[in-house]
N, C-alpha and C positions, 0 to 999 in steps of 0.2 A: 303904569308899569310898562317898561319897554318890551318885555317878553310875552305879553298877553296873547299875541297872535303868532308865536314861534313854536315850532314843533320839531321833534325828532321824526324823521321819516325812516322807518325800518323797512327796507326792501327785502321781502321774503320770496321764496319760491312760488308762493300762492298769491302774491301781490303786495302792495304797500300797506303799511299800518302807520298811524300817526299817534304820537305821545306828546302832550303839551309840556313845554318847559316850565318847571316849577321854581327852580333856583339854579343859577350858574355863577361860579366863582373861579377866579384865577389868582395865582401867586407865583413868585419866583423863590426857589430855595437856592441860596448862594453856596457854591462849592469852593474848592481851593484852586480851580483852574486846571485840574488834571482829569483824565477819564476815570480815575479811581474815586474822585469826588467832584463830579461836574456840577455846573449850574443847571437848574432844571425848571422849566416852565411847567407848572402843574395846573390842570384843569379839572374841576369837579362840577358835575351837572346832574340834577335830579329832575325827573319827569313825573307827571301825573298819569292817571289811568288813561289808556289808549282810546282812540276813537277809530271808527272804520276798521274794526278788528276782524280777523278771520275766525271761522268756526272753531279751530283748534286752540285759539288763545283767548277768546271772548270770556270764558269763565275763570280765567286765571287771575283776573283783577290785579295784574302786575303794574307796579309803579317803578319803572327801571331807573337805574343810575349808571353813570359813566365817569370813570376816573382815568385820566391819561397824563403821564409825565413825559415831557420831551427834554431829554438831556442834551447839553451842549457844553463845549469847553468854556464858552462865555455867552451869557444872555442877560441883558439888563432891561429894565423898564423902558429905557430910552430906545432900545431896539424895536419895541413893539409899535411899529408904525404901519400905516396902510401898505399892503403888499408883502409884509413880512410873512414868511412861511417856515414851518418846521415839519419834519417827517420822522416817524419812528416805526420801523417795520415790525418789531417785536417777534422775530423769528424764534427766540428762545422762550416765548410765553412767560415773560417776566410779569410780576405783579403790578408793574408800573402802568399797565394798560389793561383795564379791567371793566367789563360790562356786567352789570347785575340785572338779571331779569327775574328768573325764579331761582337761579343759582349763579354764582360767579363764573365768568368765562373770559378768557383772554381776548383781546382785540388785536388785529393785524392791519398792516398797511395804514397806520394812523397818520393823518395829515391835518394840519391846522393852518389857516391863513387869516391875517388881520384884514378886515374889510373897512373898518371905521374905528376912530378913536374919539371918545368924548370924556375928557378928564381921566379918571381911573377906570372907566368902563370901556370895554373892547367888544366890538361886534366881530365875532369869530365865525368862520365857516370850518366845520370839523367833519371829517369823513373817516370811516374805519370799516373793518370787516370782522365778523365773528361767526361762530357756529350758529345754526338756526336756533332760535329761542325755545323751540319746543321739540326739536330733534337733535340731541347732543351727540349722536353716534356718527355724524359725518355722512349720513345717508342723503341729506339734502344739501343743495348749494349753500355756500356761506351767505349770511345776511349782510347787507350793506347798511351802515348807519350814516345818516346825513342830517346834519343840523346846523342851522345858522341862528345864533342867539347872542344876546348881550350878556357878557360876563362882567361881574363886578369884582374889583380887587378885594381879596379876602383880607380882613384886618388881622394884625398880629395878635 
């Protein structure tokens, strides 16, 4: 399995935590070529229980997930080549960029880059920011999410 040694690194105020990649899929939703109905690169990734956790999260037994949609006037499978990048700031806290830890929370400054292509599989580097996973009140710096993993094309 290509993701057996891949992890989400969750950079928190108290240090890094790691969560193994359990499943990662991508697909494109085709729109009509307008911003009212754009094409969208959709990424869904699930993680297992973390390792090297901190005292405040070790008892939570969290298995996080991340779903991010990157809209564009046009994006096709042929565009997804090495070096292709997309960004989505999510300033409006849309549901299209969502990290689930113990509750759903929006992600910001979402970026994805294609590092390698192997048939329908894409090695993607994904970064984002979100509120701290155990302090939702904004009292701690935002967590940084960083993961490089193989994403398999989701079947219709």
